[in-house]
C-alpha positions in Angstrom: 4.9 31.8 11.1 1.8 30.9 9.4 2.3 31.8 5.4 -0.8 31.5 3.3 -1.9 28.1 4.4 1.0 25.5 4.8 1.6 23.8 7.9 3.8 20.8 9.1 2.8 17.3 6.6 3.3 15.2 9.8 1.7 16.8 13.0 -0.5 20.1 11.4 1.5 22.1 13.0 1.6 26.1 11.7 4.7 26.4 13.4 7.3 26.6 11.2 10.3 28.7 9.4 12.4 28.7 6.3 14.9 26.1 6.1 17.1 26.5 2.6 15.8 24.7 -1.2 16.2 21.5 -1.6 15.4 21.0 -5.9 14.1 24.5 -6.5 11.6 23.6 -3.7 11.7 26.3 -0.4 12.2 24.0 2.5 10.8 24.4 5.8 11.1 23.2 9.3 8.9 22.9 12.0 9.1 24.1 15.2 7.2 21.4 17.3 8.1 18.1 15.5 11.5 19.4 14.1 10.2 17.8 10.6 11.4 19.4 7.6 8.6 19.2 4.6 7.9 21.3 1.1 4.9 23.4 -0.1 4.7 20.1 -2.3 0.9 17.9 -3.0 1.4 15.0 -0.8 2.0 11.8 -2.6 -0.1 8.7 -3.3 -3.8 9.1 -3.9 -6.7 9.9 -1.8 -7.7 7.5 1.3 -11.4 7.4 -0.4 -9.8 6.2 -3.1 -8.7 3.6 -1.3 -12.1 3.4 0.9 -13.5 2.9 -2.7 -11.8 0.0 -3.9 -11.8 -1.9 -1.4 -15.9 -1.4 -1.2 -15.8 -2.7 -5.0 -13.6 -5.4 -4.2 -15.7 -6.5 -0.8 -19.4 -6.1 -1.9 -18.8 -5.9 -5.4 -17.1 -9.1 -6.4 -14.7 -7.1 -9.0 -11.4 -8.3 -9.5 -8.3 -6.0 -8.9 -7.5 -5.7 -12.7 -11.6 -4.4 -13.2 -10.9 -2.1 -10.2 -7.6 -0.7 -11.5 -9.1 0.0 -15.0 -12.0 1.8 -13.1 -9.9 4.0 -11.0 -7.1 5.0 -13.2 -4.5 2.8 -10.6 -2.1 -0.2 -10.8 -3.8 -3.4 -10.1 -0.8 -4.2 -8.0 -2.4 -1.2 -6.0 -5.2 -2.2 -5.9 -3.9 -5.4 -4.3 -1.7 -3.6 -1.8 -4.5 -1.2 -0.5 -7.1 -4.0 0.1 -4.0 -6.3 2.1 -3.6 -3.5 4.0 -7.4 -3.0 4.8 -7.3 -6.5 5.7 -4.4 -6.9 8.0 -5.8 -4.1 10.1 -8.9 -6.0 10.6 -9.7 -7.9 13.6 -9.7 -11.9 13.6 -12.6 -13.2 13.5 -14.3 -14.9 16.5 -16.4 -17.8 16.0 -18.7 -19.4 18.9 -17.7 -22.7 20.3 -21.5 -24.1 20.0 -20.6 -23.1 16.1 -21.1 -26.6 14.1 -20.0 -27.7 10.8 -22.6 -29.0 8.0 -21.6 -30.8 4.7 -24.6 -31.1 2.2 -23.5 -34.0 -0.5 -25.2 -32.6 -4.1 -24.8 -36.0 -5.2 -27.2 -37.5 -2.8 -29.7 -35.0 -4.0 -28.7 -36.3 -7.5 -28.9 -40.1 -7.0 -32.3 -39.6 -5.6 -34.0 -37.5 -8.7 -31.9 -40.0 -11.4 -33.9 -42.8 -9.0 -37.1 -41.2 -9.2 -36.8 -40.1 -13.2 -35.7 -44.2 -14.0 -38.6 -44.8 -11.0 -36.1 -47.1 -8.9 -35.9 -47.9 -5.8 -32.5 -47.5 -5.1 -32.4 -45.3 -1.9 
C-alpha cells in the first residue's frame, strides 16, 4: 500500500495503513513493525553535519562555540555529538613495553644560562 515514496521511519518498510489523524497530520501504522508515524520530516540534524562537527573538533582544533557558529547550531549540541562519538569508541590499547619519559625543560634553560655566563655550574 505504498503511496508516493513514504516509508516507515523505524524499519523503512513500505507496507503501512492509515491510522487516523494527529495534530492535523495523517498518521500511518507500519504493518511490519507496528510503529505509528506521520509524513513529516525527520527531527534532528543530518549525520553528515554531525560528522563534520566531530572532524572539525578533532582535526581542526576548533572550539565547541566556533563549530556551533559555523554550522548554525548551539555549542551544547556540538558537545553532545562529540561526547556521543567518544563514548562509541573502543578503549585504547596501550602495549606493556611503553615507557614514560619526562623531559625537564628547566634543565635546558639552566644549561643555556650557564653557557651564556660561561660558568661551569652543570
